[in-house]
N, C-alpha and C positions, 0 to 999 in steps of 0.2 A: 314750497308750501304744499301741503296735502290738500286735495279737493274732494268734497263729499257732494255727490248728486243726491239731493234729498227730495224724494218723490212722495206726494200725498194727493188724495182727490181734491182736498180743500186747502186753501192758503189763508184761512181765517179760523178762528176758534169756534168751530161747529159743534164740538163735543170733546169728550175725554181723550180720544185718540189724537185729535189735533193739538190739544194741550201738551201731550207727551211729544208730539212732532216738533212743536216750537221750542219746547225745553231742551230736546236733544240737540236741535240746531244751535241753540244758544250755548250749550255745553261744548260742543265741537268748536264753535267759533272762539270761545274762551280759551281753548287749548291750542289756538293758532291755525285751525283748519279754515279753509275757504269753503263756505257752504253755498251751493247753487240749488235753489229750490225749483221744483217743477210741479205744476198742479193745473187745475181747470181755471179759466177766467171766471171771476165773480165780482160784482160791485163791492162786496164786503172784504175782499182780499186785503191783506196787509201790503203795504208798499214794498216793492223790490225792483231793482233794476232789471231783473230777469223776466218780468211779467210779460213782455212783448213775445216771449217764447211759449207761453202757456197755451194750452189748447182750449177750444170753446167748451163752455159748460154743457154737461149732459145731465138732465134730471133723471135719476134712477127710477125705475118703475114705469117710465114712459116708453111707448114704442118708438124706436128709431131705426132707420135704415141708413146706409152710408150716404145716400143721396139727401136725406132729411137732415142729417148731421152735418152736411157740408163737407163732403169727402175731399174736395180739392183743397179746401182750407186746412183740413187735418194733414193731408199729404204735404202741403207746404210747410206746416209747423214741424212735421217730422224731418223734412229736408233741412230746415233751419237748425234743428237740434243737432242732427248728424253733422252738419256743416260747421257753422260759426260758433255756436254757444259752446258745445262740448269741447271742440277742438281748442277754444281759448282757455279751457280749464286744464289742459294737459301740459305737463312740463315740456319745455323746449329741448 
């Protein structure tokens, strides 16, 4: 099975770009692809088994430093993505 890592800022219908994002995911799934979403955490996100790998939400236009954004949590998310989740998508 072919796998698509589908990346977007939001995993809910925030606007037109997200509508296209979800429709593309649906079309790939209809063709037999495995779609793995990746986005920011948000209370309005659609349900997915992959949400535990999502990064913390950042509100654009707000000042952030790595310390304020929880750099260790982000580093931990990246390690998880590099390790378990993406590796499980690869053919054996």
